[in-house]
C-alpha positions as CSV (number, residue, x, y, z in Angstrom):
1,M,13.6,-23.4,-14.9
2,Q,15.3,-20.7,-17.5
3,L,15.3,-18.3,-14.4
4,I,16.6,-19.9,-12.2
5,Q,19.3,-21.5,-14.1
6,S,20.5,-18.5,-15.9
7,G,20.0,-16.2,-12.7
8,E,17.4,-14.0,-14.1
9,K,14.9,-15.6,-11.2
10,E,18.1,-13.3,-9.0
11,R,17.8,-10.5,-10.7
12,L,13.8,-10.4,-11.1
13,K,14.4,-10.5,-7.4
14,E,16.2,-8.3,-6.6
15,L,15.3,-5.5,-8.2
16,L,11.6,-5.9,-7.4
17,R,13.4,-5.5,-3.7
18,E,14.7,-2.5,-5.2
19,R,11.3,-1.4,-6.0
20,L,9.9,-1.7,-2.9
21,L,12.7,0.0,-0.9
22,E,12.4,2.6,-3.0
23,C,8.9,3.1,-3.1
24,G,8.8,2.3,1.0
25,W,6.5,-0.2,0.3
26,I,9.1,-2.6,3.4
27,D,9.0,0.3,5.2
28,E,5.0,0.2,6.3
29,M,4.8,-3.7,5.6
30,K,7.7,-3.2,8.9
31,A,5.1,-1.0,10.2
32,L,1.6,-3.0,10.3
33,C,4.2,-6.2,10.8
34,R,5.1,-3.3,14.6
35,A,1.3,-2.5,15.8
36,F,-0.5,-5.5,14.8
37,T,2.4,-7.2,17.1
38,R,2.2,-4.7,19.8
39,K,-1.7,-5.1,19.4
40,K,-1.3,-8.4,20.5
41,G,1.2,-9.1,22.2
42,R,5.3,-9.6,22.0
43,N,4.8,-13.2,23.7
44,N,1.1,-13.8,21.6
45,V,1.7,-13.4,18.1
46,T,3.7,-15.9,15.8
47,V,5.1,-16.0,12.5
48,D,2.6,-18.2,10.5
49,D,0.1,-14.9,12.3
50,L,2.0,-11.7,10.9
51,V,1.6,-13.9,7.4
52,H,-2.2,-14.7,7.9
53,V,-2.5,-11.2,8.4
54,I,-0.1,-8.9,6.5
55,S,0.2,-10.2,3.4
56,P,-3.3,-9.6,1.9
57,K,-2.5,-5.9,2.7
58,G,1.2,-6.8,1.4
59,R,-0.2,-7.6,-2.1
60,A,-2.5,-5.1,-2.3
61,S,0.3,-2.2,-2.1
62,V,2.1,-2.8,-4.1
63,P,1.8,-1.4,-7.5
64,N,0.7,-2.0,-10.8
65,S,3.6,-0.3,-12.5
66,M,5.6,-2.5,-10.5
67,K,4.6,-5.7,-11.1
68,A,3.2,-4.7,-14.7
69,E,8.0,-3.5,-15.0
70,L,8.6,-7.6,-14.4
71,L,5.6,-9.0,-15.8
72,Q,6.8,-7.8,-19.0
73,R,11.3,-7.9,-18.4
74,I,9.7,-12.0,-17.4
75,R,8.5,-11.2,-21.0
76,A,10.3,-10.5,-22.7
77,F,13.0,-13.5,-20.1
78,L,11.3,-15.4,-22.0
79,A,10.5,-14.0,-26.0
80,S,15.1,-13.9,-25.5
81,T,15.3,-17.4,-24.9
82,A,12.0,-18.9,-27.1
83,D,13.8,-21.7,-29.0
């Protein structure tokens, strides 16, 4: 709850977006979506199809260093707000 109220959640989301863009992850996910859509046919693909196929690949390809950085920032935030 404190993450949301303080605005820290939004700051972390923006940091994540920036890092994913910098490392090419976003472009990679877009390419996977385009390839899947071309293979199945544009009119034969739903958002749910894309989420089902792409999400596991997307989660697995987020760099461990990025996950560690976010976890460290969350822990630091929680430590700074502990009473």
